[in-house]
Structure formats: structure tokens, C-alpha cells
C-alpha positions as MATLAB code, in Angstrom:
seq = 'MHNFKKLKIWNEGISLVSDSYKLTKTFPDSEKFGLVSQMNRCAISIPSNIAEGSSKSTDKHFNKYLEDSLGSAFEWETQLIIAFNENYLSEDQFEELEHKIKQLQKMISSFQTRLK';
ca = [
      18.696   -8.954   -6.609;
      17.862   -6.025   -4.349;
      17.973   -5.759   -0.569;
      14.306   -4.949   -0.011;
      14.887   -3.589    3.504;
      16.981   -0.780    2.015;
      14.370    0.201   -0.571;
      12.489    3.400    0.273;
       9.344    2.039   -1.387;
       9.401   -0.991    0.918;
       9.921    1.156    4.024;
       7.108    3.502    3.011;
       4.907    0.456    2.400;
       5.665   -0.855    5.892;
       4.728    2.548    7.311;
       1.430    2.421    5.424;
       0.670   -0.987    6.965;
       0.968    0.575   10.428;
      -1.230    3.479    9.364;
      -3.829    1.088    7.990;
      -3.948   -0.965   11.195;
      -4.245    2.174   13.352;
      -7.026    3.522   11.163;
      -9.059    0.345   10.851;
      -9.000   -0.242   14.631;
     -11.407    2.709   14.814;
     -13.891    1.283   12.281;
     -17.215   -0.193   13.426;
     -17.251   -3.850   14.453;
     -19.591   -4.552   11.535;
     -16.626   -3.877    9.183;
     -14.289   -6.395   10.874;
     -14.650   -8.991    8.115;
     -15.285   -6.475    5.360;
     -13.461   -3.225    4.876;
     -11.081   -3.696    7.839;
      -9.842   -7.029    6.553;
      -9.642   -5.873    2.948;
      -7.762   -2.646    3.689;
      -5.223   -4.376    5.895;
      -4.654   -7.170    3.389;
      -4.105   -4.607    0.630;
      -1.703   -2.606    2.768;
       0.267   -5.754    3.635;
       0.389   -6.706   -0.036;
       2.247   -3.529   -1.005;
       5.569   -4.142    0.821;
       5.163   -7.924    0.597;
       5.165   -7.857   -3.209;
       8.161   -5.518   -3.200;
      10.045   -7.916   -0.925;
       9.084  -10.996   -2.953;
       9.966   -9.314   -6.233;
      13.368   -8.263   -4.927;
      14.363  -11.926   -4.790;
      13.830  -12.468   -8.505;
      16.831  -12.936  -10.747;
      15.869  -10.329  -13.353;
      14.493   -6.807  -13.227;
      11.762   -7.901  -15.656;
      10.479  -10.403  -13.077;
      10.871   -7.859  -10.271;
       8.780   -5.392  -12.277;
       5.833   -7.815  -12.334;
       5.779   -7.795   -8.522;
       6.056   -4.013   -8.510;
       2.980   -3.910  -10.765;
       1.126   -6.058   -8.236;
       2.291   -3.776   -5.428;
       1.112   -0.717   -7.333;
      -2.239   -2.370   -7.980;
      -2.644   -2.990   -4.254;
      -1.785    0.658   -3.591;
      -4.573    1.795   -5.919;
      -6.941   -0.722   -4.348;
      -6.088    0.584   -0.863;
      -6.695    4.160   -2.034;
     -10.146    3.139   -3.290;
     -10.951    1.540    0.052;
      -9.758    4.676    1.839;
     -12.230    6.694   -0.254;
     -15.008    4.251    0.642;
     -14.133    4.524    4.344;
     -14.197    8.316    4.100;
     -17.531    8.250    2.292;
     -18.900    6.092    5.135;
     -17.615    8.670    7.665;
     -15.146    6.239    9.264;
     -12.397    8.893    9.302;
     -12.093   12.652    9.398;
     -11.314   14.812    6.400;
      -7.885   15.597    7.866;
      -7.092   11.894    8.272;
      -8.331   11.220    4.769;
      -6.231   13.965    3.200;
      -3.097   12.880    5.056;
      -3.483    9.217    4.090;
      -4.522   10.015    0.527;
      -1.388   12.127    0.122;
       0.730    9.313    1.563;
      -0.688    6.645   -0.747;
      -0.392    8.876   -3.822;
       3.254    9.556   -2.971;
       3.890    5.835   -2.592;
       2.201    5.150   -5.941;
       4.474    7.708   -7.596;
       7.545    6.226   -5.925;
       6.709    2.696   -7.080;
       6.057    3.931  -10.634;
       9.360    5.819  -10.675;
      11.194    2.760   -9.397;
       9.626    0.697  -12.182;
      10.795    3.240  -14.758;
      14.367    3.058  -13.435;
      14.310   -0.767  -13.646;
      13.409   -0.738  -17.346;
];
């Protein structure tokens, strides 16, 4: 078992949740039940799956939750691209957040490799 609060991937995931909430607060009201909800749920899923997986008794089981976390990270990146394409954020914001999510994806993948 791992202490999820000490895992860098979990902490970076928590930071992304804050970023997602800050970003989506600026989206149009018409997106409240669409993209806003979906992006925030995806962001929350990233550290949540890491935390849940850390409680599992084997690294093989933990890895399944890391896969789910990674999937949510790719889903969030896709939604970020959609938001950018709809002009809901600036190019600078997009580039900063895209870099952050890609780094987190790499970190989760590397962590998975070390578990195997």
C-alpha cells in the first residue's frame, strides 16, 4: 500500500483539479451542465483513482486504477482542446494547461512502469 498524499502524481492531480475549477468558472453559463461538468469530473477522477488504487493490496490492482487515472487525464486534455477551439480560453492558458496535463500523463505512465 502507498500513502497517496505523498505521491507526486496525486499532488499534481490535485493541483490540476484547482486549475480546472478556476478555468471552467470563466466558461459561458450554457456550458454549466456540459463541458464545465465534464472537465471538472475528469479532473477529480485523476487524483481520486490514484488515491483509491493506493489502497489496493497488490501493485497489479493499483496499476488498474492508474490506467483509469491516465484515461481521465487524456479525456481532460481532449476537453481542454475543445474548450480552446470554442475560444473559452486564451492560447497562453491553453499552452500552460496542455503542458501541465502532458507532464502529468508522463508522470503517471512512469509510475506505472516502476510498479511493474
